[in-house]
N, C-alpha and C positions, 0 to 999 in steps of 0.2 A: 246717273246721279247715284251717289253712294251715301249711305246713312243708316241709321238704325232701322230695323224692320218694323213692320206694323204688327200690332197684336190683334189677334182675332179670338173670339170666345171658343174655347175647346169644349167646355161643358159647365153645367151649373148643377149644384146639388144642395138639397136642404134636408133637414132632419129635425124632428121633435122627439124628445125622449122623456118618458114619464119617470121622474125622480123616484117615485115609489117602487117602480120595477127594479131600479138600480139598488135601492135599499134592500129589497127582498133578495136579489142575487147575492149581495154582500152577506146577508144573514145566512143564506144557504151555503155559499162557497168560500166566504172569508177572503183572505189575502189572495188566494188563487185567482179570484175574479179580477182583482186589480192587476196581478202579474200578467194575465192574459191580454188585457186591454192596453196597459200603459207601457211606454218606453221606460228605460232605467231612470232617466231624469224625472219623468212624470211620476213614476212610482215613489221616488224620494220625496217629491213635493206633496204627493197625496198622503204619505205617511206623516209628514210634518203637520199638514193641515188637519188631518184626522186626530192627531194627538192633542192639538189645541181645541178642536171642536169637531166631534164626529159628524155633525150636520154639514159643516164646511167641506169635510172630506167627501161626503156623499155627493154634494153639488159639484165639486171639482171632477169627480169621476164621471158624473152625468154629462157635464159639458164636454169633456174629452171624448166620451163615447159618441155624443151627438156630432161633434165636429169631424171626427174620423168617418162616421157614416156619411155626412154631407160631402166630404172630400172624395170618398170612394164612389159616390154617385156622380160627382162632377168629372172624374176621370173615366167613368164608364166601365169600371171593372167590378163594382160591388166588392165582395170579399173573395175575389179570385186572384191567385198569384199574378204578379208580384205584390199585390196589395195584401198587407198583413197589419194587424192592429199595432204591433210593437215597432214596425218600421216607419210608422207615421206618428209624428210627435207634434203636439200643439204647444208651442212655447209662447213667451210674451216678450215684446220689445220693452225697452226702458219706459216707454210711454204707456205701457199696458196693452198696446194693440196685440191681438193674437196673431201668430204666424205659424205656418205649416213648415216643419223641418223633417226632411225625409232621410232615411238611412238605407244602406245595403242595396239589394236588388231593386227595391221600389224607387230609390233615388236615381239609380242608373236608368231605369225605364222612363222615368219622368224627365230627366235631363236629356236623354236621347231624342225626345220629342220636342225639346225646347219649350217646356211648359213652365208656367208661373201660377202660383195659387194665392188667392185672397180669401180670408175666412173671417166671419163674424160669429160671435158666440154670446148667448144671453141665457139667463135663468130666472125663473120665478119660483114661487113656493113649490109647485108640483111638477114643473116642466123645465127642461133645458132645450134650447133650440139653437140651430146653427145654419148658416148659409155659406156656401163656398162657390167661388167663380174661379175657373181655371182658364188661363189664356195661353195661346200658342203664338210665339214670335214667328212671323213669316218674313223671310228675307225678300228684299225687293228683287225684281227680275234683273238678271245680269250680275248678281253677286256671286 
């Protein structure tokens, strides 16, 4: 019998980030901190949001930081290559649903393992939190 493979859980990751720590890192390191954490597209969005409201910019950075931490835990690498902050992007679908978009060596590593990621991000006054589930597509026997 041929058909799509079954998905199995490859890993789960969660993270909670203190928005006040992100604010302090920005005060110490300025734009360098954003450039270290964010992809080019995220960096542009962060700058736009920060220009409208510095607080919105801080929250955006905190949610991206948290989501990338959760993703790195779900794939079991932590911050070891090929996992790099800037190669992991948290984008949004038209509906607003967050999605993980990978680049470069991290994308190659992820795709070679037939992985798929699901991420959820939230923030409150002092905290940003994320949850990530990574699935692996298993081909049926005989394929």
